[in-house]
ChimeraX commands (.cxc) that place a marker at each C-alpha (Angstrom):
marker #1 position -72.21,-159.97,4.16 radius 0.5
marker #1 position -70.81,-163.46,3.64 radius 0.5
marker #1 position -70.16,-165.79,6.56 radius 0.5
marker #1 position -66.37,-165.50,6.17 radius 0.5
marker #1 position -66.49,-161.71,6.10 radius 0.5
marker #1 position -68.74,-161.66,9.18 radius 0.5
marker #1 position -66.32,-163.90,11.06 radius 0.5
marker #1 position -63.39,-161.61,10.22 radius 0.5
marker #1 position -65.28,-158.57,11.49 radius 0.5
marker #1 position -66.16,-160.33,14.74 radius 0.5
marker #1 position -62.55,-161.40,15.24 radius 0.5
marker #1 position -61.36,-157.83,14.73 radius 0.5
marker #1 position -63.95,-156.58,17.21 radius 0.5
marker #1 position -62.81,-159.17,19.75 radius 0.5
marker #1 position -59.20,-158.08,19.30 radius 0.5
marker #1 position -60.19,-154.41,19.54 radius 0.5
marker #1 position -62.11,-155.00,22.77 radius 0.5
marker #1 position -59.18,-156.91,24.27 radius 0.5
marker #1 position -56.73,-154.10,23.46 radius 0.5
marker #1 position -59.15,-151.50,24.81 radius 0.5
marker #1 position -59.23,-153.40,28.10 radius 0.5
marker #1 position -55.43,-153.36,28.11 radius 0.5
marker #1 position -55.42,-149.59,27.49 radius 0.5
marker #1 position -57.84,-149.01,30.35 radius 0.5
marker #1 position -55.62,-151.00,32.72 radius 0.5
marker #1 position -52.43,-149.12,31.78 radius 0.5
marker #1 position -51.20,-145.54,31.94 radius 0.5
marker #1 position -50.36,-143.10,29.13 radius 0.5
marker #1 position -46.97,-143.97,27.70 radius 0.5
marker #1 position -47.08,-147.62,28.84 radius 0.5
marker #1 position -46.24,-150.25,26.24 radius 0.5
marker #1 position -48.73,-152.91,25.23 radius 0.5
marker #1 position -47.64,-156.47,24.35 radius 0.5
marker #1 position -45.99,-157.11,20.99 radius 0.5
marker #1 position -47.94,-158.14,17.90 radius 0.5
marker #1 position -46.51,-161.66,18.13 radius 0.5
marker #1 position -47.58,-162.00,21.75 radius 0.5
marker #1 position -51.06,-160.65,21.12 radius 0.5
marker #1 position -51.58,-162.90,18.10 radius 0.5
marker #1 position -50.61,-165.94,20.17 radius 0.5
marker #1 position -52.78,-164.98,23.14 radius 0.5
marker #1 position -55.84,-164.18,21.00 radius 0.5
marker #1 position -55.22,-166.88,18.37 radius 0.5
marker #1 position -55.67,-164.51,15.45 radius 0.5
marker #1 position -53.60,-163.72,12.39 radius 0.5
marker #1 position -51.29,-160.73,12.20 radius 0.5
marker #1 position -53.44,-158.97,9.53 radius 0.5
marker #1 position -56.49,-159.23,11.81 radius 0.5
marker #1 position -54.53,-157.85,14.75 radius 0.5
marker #1 position -53.06,-155.01,12.69 radius 0.5
marker #1 position -56.50,-154.02,11.37 radius 0.5
marker #1 position -57.74,-153.59,14.95 radius 0.5
marker #1 position -54.58,-151.77,16.02 radius 0.5
marker #1 position -54.79,-149.43,13.02 radius 0.5
marker #1 position -58.30,-148.40,14.10 radius 0.5
marker #1 position -57.08,-147.59,17.62 radius 0.5
marker #1 position -54.08,-145.66,16.31 radius 0.5
marker #1 position -56.35,-143.63,14.03 radius 0.5
marker #1 position -58.66,-142.96,16.99 radius 0.5
marker #1 position -55.73,-141.57,18.97 radius 0.5
marker #1 position -55.83,-144.30,21.63 radius 0.5
marker #1 position -52.55,-145.99,20.69 radius 0.5
marker #1 position -49.22,-144.69,19.42 radius 0.5
marker #1 position -47.11,-146.88,17.15 radius 0.5
marker #1 position -43.37,-146.14,17.21 radius 0.5
marker #1 position -41.23,-147.76,14.54 radius 0.5
marker #1 position -38.75,-150.18,16.03 radius 0.5
marker #1 position -40.08,-149.74,19.57 radius 0.5
marker #1 position -43.64,-151.06,19.63 radius 0.5
marker #1 position -47.06,-149.76,20.58 radius 0.5
marker #1 position -47.86,-147.48,23.48 radius 0.5
marker #1 position -50.91,-146.07,25.23 radius 0.5
marker #1 position -51.61,-142.56,23.93 radius 0.5
marker #1 position -51.67,-139.58,26.32 radius 0.5
marker #1 position -54.92,-138.75,28.07 radius 0.5
marker #1 position -57.42,-136.68,26.17 radius 0.5
marker #1 position -58.40,-133.14,27.03 radius 0.5
marker #1 position -62.11,-132.34,27.12 radius 0.5
marker #1 position -63.03,-128.94,25.71 radius 0.5
marker #1 position -66.47,-127.36,25.59 radius 0.5
marker #1 position -67.56,-125.75,22.33 radius 0.5
marker #1 position -69.57,-123.14,24.20 radius 0.5
marker #1 position -68.79,-119.55,23.30 radius 0.5
marker #1 position -68.34,-117.02,26.06 radius 0.5
marker #1 position -66.79,-113.61,26.40 radius 0.5
marker #1 position -63.46,-115.05,27.42 radius 0.5
marker #1 position -62.62,-117.85,25.03 radius 0.5
marker #1 position -64.78,-118.16,21.96 radius 0.5
marker #1 position -61.87,-118.79,19.61 radius 0.5
marker #1 position -60.32,-121.68,21.50 radius 0.5
marker #1 position -62.52,-123.69,23.86 radius 0.5
marker #1 position -61.26,-124.01,27.39 radius 0.5
marker #1 position -58.99,-126.96,27.94 radius 0.5
marker #1 position -56.24,-128.21,30.17 radius 0.5
marker #1 position -52.71,-127.88,28.96 radius 0.5
marker #1 position -50.83,-124.74,27.99 radius 0.5
marker #1 position -52.20,-123.28,24.75 radius 0.5
marker #1 position -49.93,-120.98,22.77 radius 0.5
marker #1 position -49.66,-119.51,19.28 radius 0.5
marker #1 position -46.85,-119.10,16.79 radius 0.5
marker #1 position -47.49,-116.50,14.13 radius 0.5
marker #1 position -46.80,-117.77,10.62 radius 0.5
marker #1 position -47.96,-114.76,8.61 radius 0.5
marker #1 position -49.39,-111.32,9.41 radius 0.5
marker #1 position -50.27,-108.80,6.73 radius 0.5
marker #1 position -52.92,-106.49,5.28 radius 0.5
marker #1 position -54.39,-107.60,1.97 radius 0.5
marker #1 position -57.46,-107.07,-0.21 radius 0.5
marker #1 position -60.43,-109.13,0.92 radius 0.5
marker #1 position -61.06,-110.74,-2.45 radius 0.5
marker #1 position -64.43,-111.97,-3.64 radius 0.5
marker #1 position -65.00,-114.93,-1.28 radius 0.5
marker #1 position -63.85,-113.35,2.00 radius 0.5
marker #1 position -65.42,-110.05,0.97 radius 0.5
marker #1 position -68.82,-111.73,0.67 radius 0.5
marker #1 position -68.45,-113.32,4.10 radius 0.5
marker #1 position -67.45,-110.03,5.75 radius 0.5
marker #1 position -69.89,-107.91,3.70 radius 0.5
marker #1 position -67.01,-105.97,2.18 radius 0.5
marker #1 position -65.95,-104.93,-1.29 radius 0.5
marker #1 position -63.37,-107.34,-2.76 radius 0.5
marker #1 position -60.96,-104.39,-2.81 radius 0.5
marker #1 position -61.46,-103.54,0.87 radius 0.5
marker #1 position -58.53,-104.17,3.23 radius 0.5
marker #1 position -58.54,-107.00,5.72 radius 0.5
marker #1 position -55.97,-108.14,8.24 radius 0.5
marker #1 position -54.86,-111.68,7.41 radius 0.5
marker #1 position -53.01,-113.79,9.94 radius 0.5
marker #1 position -51.99,-117.43,9.94 radius 0.5
marker #1 position -50.94,-118.95,13.22 radius 0.5
marker #1 position -49.98,-122.37,14.51 radius 0.5
marker #1 position -51.80,-123.36,17.67 radius 0.5
marker #1 position -49.90,-125.54,20.16 radius 0.5
marker #1 position -50.73,-127.37,23.38 radius 0.5
marker #1 position -47.81,-127.95,25.74 radius 0.5
marker #1 position -45.56,-127.15,22.79 radius 0.5
marker #1 position -47.08,-129.74,20.44 radius 0.5
marker #1 position -48.73,-128.52,17.20 radius 0.5
marker #1 position -52.52,-128.92,17.26 radius 0.5
marker #1 position -54.05,-126.66,14.62 radius 0.5
marker #1 position -53.45,-124.08,11.92 radius 0.5
marker #1 position -55.72,-121.03,11.99 radius 0.5
marker #1 position -56.30,-118.59,9.13 radius 0.5
marker #1 position -57.86,-115.36,10.40 radius 0.5
marker #1 position -59.45,-112.64,8.25 radius 0.5
marker #1 position -60.46,-109.49,10.19 radius 0.5
marker #1 position -61.89,-106.25,8.87 radius 0.5
marker #1 position -58.91,-103.87,8.77 radius 0.5
marker #1 position -61.05,-100.79,9.51 radius 0.5
marker #1 position -61.95,-102.27,12.90 radius 0.5
marker #1 position -58.40,-103.11,14.01 radius 0.5
marker #1 position -56.00,-100.55,12.51 radius 0.5
marker #1 position -53.63,-100.95,15.47 radius 0.5
marker #1 position -53.70,-104.76,15.81 radius 0.5
marker #1 position -50.24,-106.09,16.59 radius 0.5
marker #1 position -48.46,-109.39,16.09 radius 0.5
marker #1 position -48.01,-109.67,19.85 radius 0.5
marker #1 position -51.79,-109.68,20.35 radius 0.5
marker #1 position -52.11,-112.61,17.97 radius 0.5
marker #1 position -49.44,-114.62,19.78 radius 0.5
marker #1 position -50.35,-113.96,23.41 radius 0.5
marker #1 position -53.64,-113.79,25.28 radius 0.5
marker #1 position -57.16,-114.21,23.96 radius 0.5
marker #1 position -57.92,-112.45,20.67 radius 0.5
marker #1 position -61.48,-111.57,21.64 radius 0.5
marker #1 position -60.29,-109.95,24.85 radius 0.5
marker #1 position -57.86,-107.87,22.79 radius 0.5
marker #1 position -60.63,-106.88,20.38 radius 0.5
marker #1 position -62.88,-105.83,23.25 radius 0.5
marker #1 position -60.36,-104.11,25.51 radius 0.5
marker #1 position -57.90,-102.60,23.02 radius 0.5
marker #1 position -59.92,-102.07,19.87 radius 0.5
marker #1 position -63.44,-101.49,21.25 radius 0.5
marker #1 position -64.87,-104.30,19.14 radius 0.5
marker #1 position -67.53,-106.14,21.11 radius 0.5
marker #1 position -67.89,-109.65,19.73 radius 0.5
marker #1 position -71.44,-110.90,20.17 radius 0.5
marker #1 position -72.05,-114.19,18.36 radius 0.5
marker #1 position -70.66,-116.55,15.77 radius 0.5
marker #1 position -71.74,-119.34,13.45 radius 0.5
marker #1 position -69.32,-122.25,13.28 radius 0.5
marker #1 position -69.28,-125.35,11.08 radius 0.5
marker #1 position -67.17,-128.48,11.45 radius 0.5
marker #1 position -66.47,-131.04,8.76 radius 0.5
marker #1 position -63.88,-133.74,8.04 radius 0.5
marker #1 position -60.94,-133.09,5.75 radius 0.5
marker #1 position -57.35,-134.21,5.18 radius 0.5
marker #1 position -54.15,-132.22,5.55 radius 0.5
marker #1 position -52.13,-130.92,2.63 radius 0.5
marker #1 position -48.38,-131.42,2.41 radius 0.5
marker #1 position -47.72,-127.96,3.84 radius 0.5
marker #1 position -50.19,-128.51,6.69 radius 0.5
marker #1 position -48.72,-131.94,7.38 radius 0.5
marker #1 position -45.25,-130.43,7.87 radius 0.5
marker #1 position -46.54,-127.83,10.32 radius 0.5
marker #1 position -48.71,-130.27,12.25 radius 0.5
marker #1 position -46.06,-133.01,12.18 radius 0.5
marker #1 position -48.38,-135.65,10.73 radius 0.5
marker #1 position -48.27,-137.67,7.49 radius 0.5
marker #1 position -49.61,-136.12,4.29 radius 0.5
marker #1 position -53.39,-136.72,3.86 radius 0.5
marker #1 position -53.88,-137.47,7.55 radius 0.5
marker #1 position -57.49,-136.97,8.73 radius 0.5
marker #1 position -58.30,-133.57,10.14 radius 0.5
marker #1 position -61.23,-131.40,11.21 radius 0.5
marker #1 position -62.00,-128.22,9.32 radius 0.5
marker #1 position -63.55,-125.49,11.47 radius 0.5
marker #1 position -65.05,-122.42,9.78 radius 0.5
marker #1 position -66.39,-119.52,11.84 radius 0.5
marker #1 position -68.00,-116.20,11.03 radius 0.5
marker #1 position -68.05,-113.81,13.99 radius 0.5
marker #1 position -70.32,-110.78,14.38 radius 0.5
marker #1 position -70.26,-107.79,16.69 radius 0.5
marker #1 position -73.11,-106.53,18.88 radius 0.5
marker #1 position -74.62,-104.67,15.89 radius 0.5
marker #1 position -74.70,-107.81,13.76 radius 0.5
marker #1 position -71.78,-106.66,11.62 radius 0.5
marker #1 position -69.34,-109.36,10.44 radius 0.5
marker #1 position -66.00,-108.87,12.17 radius 0.5
marker #1 position -63.92,-111.93,11.45 radius 0.5
marker #1 position -63.88,-115.02,9.25 radius 0.5
marker #1 position -61.68,-117.92,10.38 radius 0.5
marker #1 position -60.96,-121.33,8.94 radius 0.5
marker #1 position -58.84,-123.73,10.94 radius 0.5
marker #1 position -57.46,-127.22,10.44 radius 0.5
marker #1 position -57.24,-129.34,13.59 radius 0.5
marker #1 position -55.44,-132.65,13.86 radius 0.5
marker #1 position -57.96,-135.45,13.36 radius 0.5
marker #1 position -56.04,-137.87,15.56 radius 0.5
marker #1 position -56.37,-135.57,18.55 radius 0.5
marker #1 position -60.03,-134.54,18.57 radius 0.5
marker #1 position -63.48,-136.02,18.74 radius 0.5
marker #1 position -66.85,-134.28,18.94 radius 0.5
marker #1 position -69.14,-135.12,21.87 radius 0.5
marker #1 position -72.71,-133.78,21.96 radius 0.5
marker #1 position -74.81,-133.79,25.11 radius 0.5
marker #1 position -78.49,-134.47,24.35 radius 0.5
marker #1 position -81.41,-133.57,26.61 radius 0.5
marker #1 position -84.65,-135.53,26.86 radius 0.5
marker #1 position -87.71,-133.44,25.95 radius 0.5
marker #1 position -91.37,-134.02,26.67 radius 0.5
marker #1 position -92.41,-132.91,23.19 radius 0.5
marker #1 position -93.74,-135.74,21.06 radius 0.5
marker #1 position -92.05,-136.52,17.76 radius 0.5
marker #1 position -93.45,-137.73,14.49 radius 0.5
marker #1 position -90.57,-140.14,14.02 radius 0.5
marker #1 position -88.43,-137.69,12.06 radius 0.5
marker #1 position -85.15,-136.48,13.49 radius 0.5
marker #1 position -81.90,-134.90,12.46 radius 0.5
marker #1 position -79.10,-137.21,11.44 radius 0.5
marker #1 position -77.52,-138.76,14.51 radius 0.5
marker #1 position -80.20,-137.44,16.89 radius 0.5
marker #1 position -82.41,-139.97,18.64 radius 0.5
marker #1 position -86.16,-139.16,18.33 radius 0.5
marker #1 position -87.36,-137.64,21.58 radius 0.5
marker #1 position -83.93,-136.17,22.28 radius 0.5
marker #1 position -83.07,-132.53,21.66 radius 0.5
marker #1 position -79.59,-131.09,21.35 radius 0.5
marker #1 position -78.46,-129.59,24.63 radius 0.5
marker #1 position -76.49,-126.42,25.12 radius 0.5
marker #1 position -73.14,-128.11,25.47 radius 0.5
marker #1 position -71.06,-129.69,22.75 radius 0.5
marker #1 position -67.64,-131.00,23.64 radius 0.5
marker #1 position -64.53,-131.93,21.78 radius 0.5
marker #1 position -61.42,-133.63,23.02 radius 0.5
marker #1 position -57.75,-133.20,22.28 radius 0.5
marker #1 position -54.82,-135.47,23.01 radius 0.5
marker #1 position -51.57,-133.51,23.14 radius 0.5
marker #1 position -48.35,-135.44,22.79 radius 0.5
marker link #1:1,2 radius 0.2
marker link #1:2,3 radius 0.2
marker link #1:3,4 radius 0.2
marker link #1:4,5 radius 0.2
marker link #1:5,6 radius 0.2
marker link #1:6,7 radius 0.2
marker link #1:7,8 radius 0.2
marker link #1:8,9 radius 0.2
marker link #1:9,10 radius 0.2
marker link #1:10,11 radius 0.2
marker link #1:11,12 radius 0.2
marker link #1:12,13 radius 0.2
marker link #1:13,14 radius 0.2
marker link #1:14,15 radius 0.2
marker link #1:15,16 radius 0.2
marker link #1:16,17 radius 0.2
marker link #1:17,18 radius 0.2
marker link #1:18,19 radius 0.2
marker link #1:19,20 radius 0.2
marker link #1:20,21 radius 0.2
marker link #1:21,22 radius 0.2
marker link #1:22,23 radius 0.2
marker link #1:23,24 radius 0.2
marker link #1:24,25 radius 0.2
marker link #1:25,26 radius 0.2
marker link #1:26,27 radius 0.2
marker link #1:27,28 radius 0.2
marker link #1:28,29 radius 0.2
marker link #1:29,30 radius 0.2
marker link #1:30,31 radius 0.2
marker link #1:31,32 radius 0.2
marker link #1:32,33 radius 0.2
marker link #1:33,34 radius 0.2
marker link #1:34,35 radius 0.2
marker link #1:35,36 radius 0.2
marker link #1:36,37 radius 0.2
marker link #1:37,38 radius 0.2
marker link #1:38,39 radius 0.2
marker link #1:39,40 radius 0.2
marker link #1:40,41 radius 0.2
marker link #1:41,42 radius 0.2
marker link #1:42,43 radius 0.2
marker link #1:43,44 radius 0.2
marker link #1:44,45 radius 0.2
marker link #1:45,46 radius 0.2
marker link #1:46,47 radius 0.2
marker link #1:47,48 radius 0.2
marker link #1:48,49 radius 0.2
marker link #1:49,50 radius 0.2
marker link #1:50,51 radius 0.2
marker link #1:51,52 radius 0.2
marker link #1:52,53 radius 0.2
marker link #1:53,54 radius 0.2
marker link #1:54,55 radius 0.2
marker link #1:55,56 radius 0.2
marker link #1:56,57 radius 0.2
marker link #1:57,58 radius 0.2
marker link #1:58,59 radius 0.2
marker link #1:59,60 radius 0.2
marker link #1:60,61 radius 0.2
marker link #1:61,62 radius 0.2
marker link #1:62,63 radius 0.2
marker link #1:63,64 radius 0.2
marker link #1:64,65 radius 0.2
marker link #1:65,66 radius 0.2
marker link #1:66,67 radius 0.2
marker link #1:67,68 radius 0.2
marker link #1:68,69 radius 0.2
marker link #1:69,70 radius 0.2
marker link #1:70,71 radius 0.2
marker link #1:71,72 radius 0.2
marker link #1:72,73 radius 0.2
marker link #1:73,74 radius 0.2
marker link #1:74,75 radius 0.2
marker link #1:75,76 radius 0.2
marker link #1:76,77 radius 0.2
marker link #1:77,78 radius 0.2
marker link #1:78,79 radius 0.2
marker link #1:79,80 radius 0.2
marker link #1:80,81 radius 0.2
marker link #1:81,82 radius 0.2
marker link #1:82,83 radius 0.2
marker link #1:83,84 radius 0.2
marker link #1:84,85 radius 0.2
marker link #1:85,86 radius 0.2
marker link #1:86,87 radius 0.2
marker link #1:87,88 radius 0.2
marker link #1:88,89 radius 0.2
marker link #1:89,90 radius 0.2
marker link #1:90,91 radius 0.2
marker link #1:91,92 radius 0.2
marker link #1:92,93 radius 0.2
marker link #1:93,94 radius 0.2
marker link #1:94,95 radius 0.2
marker link #1:95,96 radius 0.2
marker link #1:96,97 radius 0.2
marker link #1:97,98 radius 0.2
marker link #1:98,99 radius 0.2
marker link #1:99,100 radius 0.2
marker link #1:100,101 radius 0.2
marker link #1:101,102 radius 0.2
marker link #1:102,103 radius 0.2
marker link #1:103,104 radius 0.2
marker link #1:104,105 radius 0.2
marker link #1:105,106 radius 0.2
marker link #1:106,107 radius 0.2
marker link #1:107,108 radius 0.2
marker link #1:108,109 radius 0.2
marker link #1:109,110 radius 0.2
marker link #1:110,111 radius 0.2
marker link #1:111,112 radius 0.2
marker link #1:112,113 radius 0.2
marker link #1:113,114 radius 0.2
marker link #1:114,115 radius 0.2
marker link #1:115,116 radius 0.2
marker link #1:116,117 radius 0.2
marker link #1:117,118 radius 0.2
marker link #1:118,119 radius 0.2
marker link #1:119,120 radius 0.2
marker link #1:120,121 radius 0.2
marker link #1:121,122 radius 0.2
marker link #1:122,123 radius 0.2
marker link #1:123,124 radius 0.2
marker link #1:124,125 radius 0.2
marker link #1:125,126 radius 0.2
marker link #1:126,127 radius 0.2
marker link #1:127,128 radius 0.2
marker link #1:128,129 radius 0.2
marker link #1:129,130 radius 0.2
marker link #1:130,131 radius 0.2
marker link #1:131,132 radius 0.2
marker link #1:132,133 radius 0.2
marker link #1:133,134 radius 0.2
marker link #1:134,135 radius 0.2
marker link #1:135,136 radius 0.2
marker link #1:136,137 radius 0.2
marker link #1:137,138 radius 0.2
marker link #1:138,139 radius 0.2
marker link #1:139,140 radius 0.2
marker link #1:140,141 radius 0.2
marker link #1:141,142 radius 0.2
marker link #1:142,143 radius 0.2
marker link #1:143,144 radius 0.2
marker link #1:144,145 radius 0.2
marker link #1:145,146 radius 0.2
marker link #1:146,147 radius 0.2
marker link #1:147,148 radius 0.2
marker link #1:148,149 radius 0.2
marker link #1:149,150 radius 0.2
marker link #1:150,151 radius 0.2
marker link #1:151,152 radius 0.2
marker link #1:152,153 radius 0.2
marker link #1:153,154 radius 0.2
marker link #1:154,155 radius 0.2
marker link #1:155,156 radius 0.2
marker link #1:156,157 radius 0.2
marker link #1:157,158 radius 0.2
marker link #1:158,159 radius 0.2
marker link #1:159,160 radius 0.2
marker link #1:160,161 radius 0.2
marker link #1:161,162 radius 0.2
marker link #1:162,163 radius 0.2
marker link #1:163,164 radius 0.2
marker link #1:164,165 radius 0.2
marker link #1:165,166 radius 0.2
marker link #1:166,167 radius 0.2
marker link #1:167,168 radius 0.2
marker link #1:168,169 radius 0.2
marker link #1:169,170 radius 0.2
marker link #1:170,171 radius 0.2
marker link #1:171,172 radius 0.2
marker link #1:172,173 radius 0.2
marker link #1:173,174 radius 0.2
marker link #1:174,175 radius 0.2
marker link #1:175,176 radius 0.2
marker link #1:176,177 radius 0.2
marker link #1:177,178 radius 0.2
marker link #1:178,179 radius 0.2
marker link #1:179,180 radius 0.2
marker link #1:180,181 radius 0.2
marker link #1:181,182 radius 0.2
marker link #1:182,183 radius 0.2
marker link #1:183,184 radius 0.2
marker link #1:184,185 radius 0.2
marker link #1:185,186 radius 0.2
marker link #1:186,187 radius 0.2
marker link #1:187,188 radius 0.2
marker link #1:188,189 radius 0.2
marker link #1:189,190 radius 0.2
marker link #1:190,191 radius 0.2
marker link #1:191,192 radius 0.2
marker link #1:192,193 radius 0.2
marker link #1:193,194 radius 0.2
marker link #1:194,195 radius 0.2
marker link #1:195,196 radius 0.2
marker link #1:196,197 radius 0.2
marker link #1:197,198 radius 0.2
marker link #1:198,199 radius 0.2
marker link #1:199,200 radius 0.2
marker link #1:200,201 radius 0.2
marker link #1:201,202 radius 0.2
marker link #1:202,203 radius 0.2
marker link #1:203,204 radius 0.2
marker link #1:204,205 radius 0.2
marker link #1:205,206 radius 0.2
marker link #1:206,207 radius 0.2
marker link #1:207,208 radius 0.2
marker link #1:208,209 radius 0.2
marker link #1:209,210 radius 0.2
marker link #1:210,211 radius 0.2
marker link #1:211,212 radius 0.2
marker link #1:212,213 radius 0.2
marker link #1:213,214 radius 0.2
marker link #1:214,215 radius 0.2
marker link #1:215,216 radius 0.2
marker link #1:216,217 radius 0.2
marker link #1:217,218 radius 0.2
marker link #1:218,219 radius 0.2
marker link #1:219,220 radius 0.2
marker link #1:220,221 radius 0.2
marker link #1:221,222 radius 0.2
marker link #1:222,223 radius 0.2
marker link #1:223,224 radius 0.2
marker link #1:224,225 radius 0.2
marker link #1:225,226 radius 0.2
marker link #1:226,227 radius 0.2
marker link #1:227,228 radius 0.2
marker link #1:228,229 radius 0.2
marker link #1:229,230 radius 0.2
marker link #1:230,231 radius 0.2
marker link #1:231,232 radius 0.2
marker link #1:232,233 radius 0.2
marker link #1:233,234 radius 0.2
marker link #1:234,235 radius 0.2
marker link #1:235,236 radius 0.2
marker link #1:236,237 radius 0.2
marker link #1:237,238 radius 0.2
marker link #1:238,239 radius 0.2
marker link #1:239,240 radius 0.2
marker link #1:240,241 radius 0.2
marker link #1:241,242 radius 0.2
marker link #1:242,243 radius 0.2
marker link #1:243,244 radius 0.2
marker link #1:244,245 radius 0.2
marker link #1:245,246 radius 0.2
marker link #1:246,247 radius 0.2
marker link #1:247,248 radius 0.2
marker link #1:248,249 radius 0.2
marker link #1:249,250 radius 0.2
marker link #1:250,251 radius 0.2
marker link #1:251,252 radius 0.2
marker link #1:252,253 radius 0.2
marker link #1:253,254 radius 0.2
marker link #1:254,255 radius 0.2
marker link #1:255,256 radius 0.2
marker link #1:256,257 radius 0.2
marker link #1:257,258 radius 0.2
marker link #1:258,259 radius 0.2
marker link #1:259,260 radius 0.2
marker link #1:260,261 radius 0.2
marker link #1:261,262 radius 0.2
marker link #1:262,263 radius 0.2
marker link #1:263,264 radius 0.2
marker link #1:264,265 radius 0.2
marker link #1:265,266 radius 0.2
marker link #1:266,267 radius 0.2
marker link #1:267,268 radius 0.2
marker link #1:268,269 radius 0.2
view
């Protein structure tokens, strides 16, 4: 890195740290000083200031409102990605979670979903798409694929109210046992952007989950798109006494082992 480039990075970091201190001293919804005022106080150019602000907006710490200024984003909600019998689909969190059903039908599984659910491509599955909201604000779009032979009496009301796994257990005698879930970055399509009320190609998190019953039989395949400006993944690591040979998984410090709790955070607006 050239000396000029290094200096620009350090300036942006200094601006970022200053604004973070401002955020910590204010409350959600409070305005921060104008760009002109911040540039004068910090003696930096407007492009340098905007680069730092853009990072904080993308991280969900600031909200920029056209014609009004910049404001501290709402507080984040910490959610544990730990499955239990009550809330494996949506980790526990503060705020009022609700669902709005977008589509609900019975269709053929098709080749890809059929493979995941160990079904013939011609076998029936229940497909549902629903918009997940927190305090009325859109947070995620879920696409559910459930074996139709296991839930012949599943209703739209069950998909909009209550916990789906409770309904499966109590009303359909399907005992969910375990699931494998993956998380990776993505961007939203135009249709997803409209539903989530974000710009097209905004960053998002793609969750994919395959759920099994107590007999190891695939029950449900879900893929969901969560707003990237509202969530971050937090892993709790536990120190172990086992020696290491210097090799470790990406992002894991040698001598540290993943704990049983992974957290993610959401910032409803």
